[in-house]
C-alpha positions as CSV (number, residue, x, y, z in Angstrom):
1,M,17.1,-9.4,25.2
2,S,14.1,-8.8,22.9
3,G,14.4,-9.1,19.2
4,K,13.6,-6.6,16.5
5,L,10.9,-5.9,14.0
6,F,12.1,-5.2,10.4
7,L,9.7,-3.4,8.0
8,V,10.6,-4.7,4.6
9,G,9.3,-3.0,1.5
10,T,8.5,-5.5,-1.2
11,P,7.9,-5.3,-5.0
12,I,4.6,-3.8,-6.2
13,G,4.8,-6.0,-9.3
14,N,8.2,-6.6,-10.6
15,L,10.1,-9.0,-8.4
16,G,13.4,-7.4,-9.5
17,D,12.6,-4.4,-7.4
18,L,13.3,-6.3,-4.1
19,S,16.4,-4.4,-2.8
20,P,19.5,-6.5,-1.7
21,R,19.1,-5.3,1.8
22,G,15.5,-6.3,1.7
23,E,16.3,-9.8,0.6
24,Q,18.9,-10.1,3.2
25,A,16.5,-9.0,5.9
26,L,14.0,-11.8,4.9
27,R,16.9,-14.3,5.0
28,D,18.0,-13.2,8.4
29,A,14.6,-13.0,10.1
30,D,13.5,-15.8,12.5
31,F,10.1,-15.6,11.0
32,I,8.1,-13.4,8.6
33,A,4.7,-11.8,9.3
34,A,2.8,-11.4,6.0
35,E,-0.6,-9.9,4.9
36,D,-1.2,-12.9,2.7
37,T,1.1,-15.9,3.2
38,R,0.4,-17.2,-0.3
39,V,1.5,-14.0,-2.0
40,T,4.7,-13.7,0.2
41,M,5.5,-17.4,-0.5
42,K,5.7,-16.6,-4.2
43,L,8.2,-13.9,-3.4
44,L,10.2,-16.2,-1.1
45,N,10.3,-19.0,-3.5
46,H,11.5,-16.7,-6.3
47,F,14.5,-15.9,-4.1
48,D,14.8,-19.4,-2.7
49,I,14.2,-18.2,0.9
50,R,12.8,-20.7,3.5
51,K,11.3,-19.0,6.6
52,P,8.3,-19.7,8.8
53,L,5.4,-17.5,7.9
54,V,2.6,-16.1,10.1
55,S,-0.5,-14.3,8.9
56,Y,-1.0,-10.7,9.8
57,F,-3.8,-8.7,8.2
58,E,-6.6,-6.3,8.9
59,H,-9.0,-8.8,10.4
60,N,-6.7,-10.8,12.6
61,K,-4.2,-7.9,13.5
62,Y,-5.2,-7.9,17.3
63,A,-4.8,-11.6,18.0
64,S,-1.9,-12.2,15.6
65,G,-0.2,-8.9,16.6
66,A,-0.2,-10.1,20.3
67,K,1.5,-13.4,19.4
68,I,4.0,-11.6,17.1
69,L,4.9,-9.2,19.9
70,E,5.4,-12.1,22.3
71,R,7.8,-13.8,20.0
72,I,9.8,-10.6,19.5
73,I,10.0,-9.9,23.2
74,A,11.2,-13.5,23.6
75,G,14.1,-12.6,21.4
76,E,13.1,-13.6,17.8
77,N,13.5,-11.1,15.0
78,C,10.4,-10.6,12.7
79,A,10.3,-9.3,9.2
80,L,6.9,-7.7,8.4
81,V,5.7,-7.5,4.8
82,T,2.5,-6.5,3.1
83,D,1.5,-8.0,-0.3
84,A,3.1,-5.2,-2.2
85,G,4.9,-2.1,-1.2
86,M,5.7,-0.6,2.2
87,P,4.1,-2.2,5.3
88,A,2.4,0.2,7.7
89,I,1.4,2.5,4.8
90,S,-2.4,2.1,4.3
91,D,-1.8,-1.2,6.1
92,P,-2.5,-2.8,9.5
93,G,1.3,-2.8,10.0
94,E,0.9,0.7,11.6
95,D,-0.6,-1.0,14.7
96,I,2.1,-3.3,15.4
97,V,4.8,-0.6,14.8
98,R,2.9,1.5,17.4
99,Q,2.8,-1.4,19.9
100,C,6.6,-2.1,19.4
101,A,7.3,1.6,20.2
102,E,5.1,1.3,23.4
103,Q,7.0,-1.7,24.4
104,G,10.5,-0.2,23.6
105,I,11.1,-2.7,20.8
106,D,13.6,-1.8,18.1
107,V,11.9,-1.2,14.8
108,Q,14.0,-0.8,11.6
109,V,12.8,0.1,8.2
110,I,14.3,-1.4,4.9
111,P,12.9,1.1,2.3
112,G,11.3,-0.3,-0.9
113,P,8.7,0.3,-3.5
114,C,5.5,2.3,-2.7
115,A,2.8,2.6,-5.2
116,A,1.6,5.9,-4.1
117,I,5.1,7.6,-4.5
118,A,5.8,5.7,-7.7
119,A,2.5,7.1,-9.2
120,L,3.1,10.5,-7.9
121,A,6.6,10.7,-9.5
122,V,5.4,9.7,-12.9
123,S,2.1,11.6,-12.8
124,G,3.3,14.8,-14.3
125,L,1.4,16.7,-11.5
126,P,3.0,18.9,-8.8
127,T,5.1,16.9,-6.3
128,Q,6.4,19.5,-3.9
129,Q,3.3,19.2,-1.8
130,F,1.0,16.2,-1.7
131,C,-1.3,14.3,0.6
132,F,-2.1,10.5,0.6
133,E,-5.7,9.7,1.2
134,G,-5.5,5.9,0.6
135,F,-8.9,4.2,-0.1
136,L,-12.2,6.1,0.1
137,A,-14.7,4.7,2.6
138,V,-17.3,2.4,1.1
139,S,-20.0,3.8,3.5
140,G,-21.9,6.7,1.9
141,K,-21.9,9.1,4.8
142,T,-18.2,8.6,5.7
143,R,-17.3,8.8,2.1
144,R,-19.1,12.1,1.5
145,E,-17.6,13.6,4.7
146,H,-14.1,12.5,3.5
147,L,-14.6,14.1,0.1
148,E,-16.2,17.3,1.6
149,R,-13.0,17.7,3.8
150,L,-10.9,17.7,0.6
151,R,-13.0,20.1,-1.4
152,G,-10.6,23.0,-0.8
153,E,-7.3,20.9,-0.8
154,T,-4.7,22.6,-2.9
155,R,-2.1,19.9,-2.6
156,T,-1.8,16.9,-5.1
157,M,-4.0,14.1,-3.7
158,I,-3.2,10.4,-4.1
159,F,-6.0,7.6,-3.7
160,Y,-5.8,3.9,-4.1
161,E,-8.7,2.1,-5.8
162,A,-9.7,-1.5,-6.9
163,P,-11.2,-2.0,-10.3
164,H,-14.7,-2.9,-9.3
165,K,-15.0,0.4,-7.3
166,L,-13.1,2.7,-9.8
167,L,-16.0,4.1,-11.7
168,R,-18.0,5.1,-8.6
169,T,-14.9,6.7,-7.1
170,L,-14.1,8.7,-10.3
171,C,-17.7,9.9,-10.4
172,D,-17.6,11.0,-6.8
173,L,-14.3,12.8,-7.5
174,R,-15.7,14.5,-10.5
175,D,-18.8,15.6,-8.6
176,T,-16.6,17.0,-5.8
177,F,-13.8,18.6,-7.9
178,G,-15.4,19.2,-11.3
179,G,-14.9,17.4,-14.5
180,A,-12.1,19.5,-15.7
181,R,-9.8,18.6,-12.8
182,E,-6.6,17.0,-14.0
183,I,-6.0,13.3,-13.0
184,T,-3.3,10.7,-13.7
185,L,-4.4,7.1,-13.5
186,A,-1.5,4.6,-12.9
187,R,-2.6,1.2,-13.5
188,E,-0.8,-2.0,-12.7
189,L,2.5,-0.2,-11.8
190,T,5.7,-2.1,-12.7
191,K,3.7,-5.0,-14.1
192,L,3.4,-6.3,-17.7
193,H,0.3,-4.2,-18.5
194,E,1.4,-1.0,-16.7
195,E,-0.5,2.1,-18.0
196,I,-0.1,5.7,-17.1
197,W,-3.0,7.8,-18.4
198,K,-3.0,11.7,-18.0
199,T,-6.5,13.0,-18.5
200,T,-9.4,14.8,-16.7
201,L,-12.0,13.5,-14.3
202,G,-14.7,14.0,-16.8
203,E,-12.9,12.1,-19.6
204,A,-12.0,9.3,-17.1
205,V,-15.6,8.8,-16.1
206,A,-16.7,8.6,-19.7
207,H,-13.9,6.1,-20.6
208,Y,-14.6,3.8,-17.7
209,A,-18.4,4.0,-18.1
210,A,-17.8,2.3,-21.5
211,N,-14.7,0.1,-20.6
212,E,-14.5,-2.2,-17.7
213,P,-11.6,-1.3,-15.5
214,R,-8.9,-4.0,-15.0
215,G,-6.0,-4.2,-12.5
216,E,-5.1,-2.1,-9.5
217,Y,-5.2,1.7,-9.8
218,V,-3.4,4.7,-8.1
219,L,-5.3,8.0,-8.7
220,V,-3.2,11.2,-8.6
């Protein structure tokens, strides 16, 4: 009989946010597939969990995914984690979940932190209808096409962005939606230097043109 795949939500910063069920799933798994084994090892060490780790990330997802599937089909249980938050959300885990579904493998989810939802909840912006857009493409043409599709979007939009790309993204958002558009920037959620800033796109561009961004951002 084949094993199972467990999607385990992990803390996005504060290790105290790992749920008891998530901790138990990591303890019970035969092995853990991790986006970055070094990051996951810190989490496991904090909870004194000793389990074999395999690497599973964007650039090895096909080769590594095939080996993970083989082990699950052979009867082992795998816990899939990302560096922070819910695996399969803006994450290569979506591929292995799809493959498991095609193979009839049981996939179970252990809910946990998600930066997009946490930022939306604290944003002060409408939450009844929203869309998650993840990271904007780096490529100019693809990026412009993505933003153009969103020009008439009326739902609250959520983006992820790294600090070294933040200013360019804010400029592109301002040019698409106008400088008066409201935005909440959630920086380093649940971490020591967490910051929630409600402002406009115009003001955000001016601020970060003069101040170097630091940390990971969710833009709402």
